[in-house]
C-alpha positions, 0 to 999 in steps of 0.5 A, a space after each residue: 484552501 491557503 494553510 495557516 502556519 510559521 513553519 516553512 519546512 519540517 525536521 524529520 527525525 528519522 530511524 536513527 541519528 547514529 551515523 553509523 547505524 544510518 549508513 547500514 539503514 542505507 544500503 539496507 533500504 536502497 536493497 530493498 527499493 532496488 528489488 522493490 521496483 524491479 520486482 513490481 516493474 517486472 510483474 507490470 511489464 510481463 502483464 501488459 505485454 504477455 498475450 498467456 497474463 489475458 485473465 483480470 486476475 493478472 489485470 489486478 495483479 498488474 496494478 497492484 504493482 503499479 500502484 506498489 511502485 509509485 507507494 513505493 516510491 513516494 516514501 523510500 526516495 527520501 528516506 534513502 537519501 536523508 540515511 546517506 546525506 544525514 540532511 532529513 528536512 521537508 518542506 511544508 509543500 513536499 510535506 503535504 505532497 508526500 502525505 496525499 501521494 502515499 495515502 492516494 497509493 495506499 488508499 486506492 491499493 485498500 480497495 482495489 485488493 478488495 476487488 481482487 477477492 470479489 475476482 477470486 471468489 468469483 473464479 473459484 465458487 462460479 466458475 462457469 460464470 467468471 468470463 460473464 461476470 468480470 469482463 473487462 469494463 468490470 474488471 475496468 471499474 473496480 480499478 476505477 473506483 479503486 482509484 477513486 476511493 483512494 483519491 477521495 480518502 487522501 483527499 480528506 485527508 490532506 484537507 483536514 490537515 492542511 488549513 491547521 496551524 503549525 506555530 512550532 515545534 517543526 519536528 518530525 518524530 517519523 521518518 516521513 509525513 504522516 497524520 498523526 505525527 504531524 497532528 501534535 504539531 499543530 497548535 490548535 485543539 485536534 480531538 475532533 480532527 484525529 477522531 475523522 483521522 481514525 473514521 478515514 483512515 483505520 475505520 475503512 481500513 478495518 471494515 475491508 479487513 473483515 470483508 477480505 476475510 469473510 470473502 476468503 472464508 467463503 473462499 476456503 469452505 467452497 474448496 471441498 467441492 473442486 477436485 484435489 487439483 482445484 484445491 490445489 491451485 486455489 489454495 495456491 493463489 488464495 494463499 498469495 493473496 492472504 498473505 499480503 492481505 494480512 501484510 497490509 492490513 494489520 500495520 495499517 489498522 494499529 497504525 490508523 483505528 486508534 485515537 491521535 498519538 503516537 507510539 515507540 512502535 510506530 517507526 518499526 511498523 510503518 516500515 513494515 508496511 511501507 517498504 517492506 510489504 510492496 518488495 514482498 508482494 511481487 515474490 508472495 505472488 510470481 513465486 508459488 505462480 507458475 503461470 506468471 514466472 513461464 510468462 516472465 521466462 517467454 517474455 524475456 528470453 526474445 529479448 
């Protein structure tokens, strides 16, 4: 599909135009990005090479961390370099690539979190059948479905936008390329496209979020049948999952489950789910997980 526009590049206004604030934010976001990379890659390597973390839960956790690495890398390096150099332009093609990548891995993560909730439901509510139900091919199949769901979501977003005419101006009031800020620059009526974007992004986020809340509600209700130690372990695991779900989905729903409009708070919320959440995920999943921390110590103690 050939795009019809007079725009070859965009200007990103970023988080601030103040040079001093940009330098402070550069140091802050560089630290966040390094922490994100180290934490998530540490989980990926540990799950891959540790013989004790062979359960489906850790298979999904390693996949989630891998997605977070790519998702964060599609946004943070550009943000960091823009803050350092003050150069805030991005070519039309690079903008579309960034848009596709962030929605591909972000969308895949949405569906993967649903698969992780199903894994916890089976482990807690049907423990005797857990290894039978969550066989390796089932886990791989759920992961593949997550990738497919993310790809379809991202492809629809890109196709919806790519053929629209951009006649100028070319200034994006954001720090990365996303649907609503880009739709604001389109020189044609975007009501239908805006509705499609809300359906493809916001409605999916809302439905998956409700399904997750229901599933964890069922899990928490079933804890009364477990022993005290079983309840403690289940609450620790589910508490980590629920925390990640809330951090990821609440900003996502606010951003996309609405008409195609932009609000001043959008940038702050975007920082939360594009930068903060991928950084917090390793901390949330490992700090209260003795199996993961012990596996990390054993694995890295051999190096």
